[in-house]
C-alpha positions in Angstrom: 0.1 0.0 0.5 2.8 2.2 0.7 4.5 2.0 -2.7 1.6 2.6 -4.7 1.0 5.6 -2.5 4.4 6.8 -2.7 3.7 6.2 -6.6 1.0 8.3 -6.8 2.7 11.5 -5.0 5.2 11.6 -7.4 3.2 11.3 -10.0 0.8 13.7 -9.1 3.9 16.4 -7.5 5.6 16.0 -10.5 2.7 16.9 -12.8 2.2 20.4 -10.3 5.5 20.8 -10.8 5.7 21.0 -14.8 2.3 22.3 -14.7 2.2 25.6 -12.5 5.0 27.2 -13.7 3.9 27.0 -17.2 0.6 28.2 -16.0 2.4 31.3 -14.5 4.5 32.3 -17.4 1.8 32.3 -19.6 -0.5 34.1 -17.8 2.4 36.3 -17.7 2.9 36.2 -21.4 -1.1 37.0 -22.1 -1.2 39.8 -20.0 -1.8 43.0 -21.6 0.4 46.1 -21.4 -0.3 49.4 -21.6 0.2 51.0 -25.7 3.9 53.5 -24.9 3.3 55.1 -27.9 -0.1 56.2 -28.1 -0.8 59.7 -26.4 -2.7 60.4 -22.9 -6.3 61.2 -24.0 -8.5 63.4 -21.8 -12.2 62.2 -20.6 -13.1 65.6 -19.4 -12.1 69.1 -20.6 -10.4 70.8 -17.3 -12.2 72.9 -15.4 -10.8 76.8 -16.3 -10.9 76.4 -19.9 -15.7 75.3 -20.2 -17.0 78.8 -20.9 -20.2 78.0 -19.0 -17.6 77.6 -15.5 -16.5 81.1 -15.6 -19.9 83.2 -16.3 
């Protein structure tokens, strides 16, 4: 019985030892990075530039 458990544990830890780093590398590779060449876009105009706010 002990030999069967040792074989199972060896196989499980071998699979986990190979699979977990591969999953981690795949997640890092798929992560999106912000584009550095695009300019920033303002969502709304600054408060001092609108004509309604100064009146």
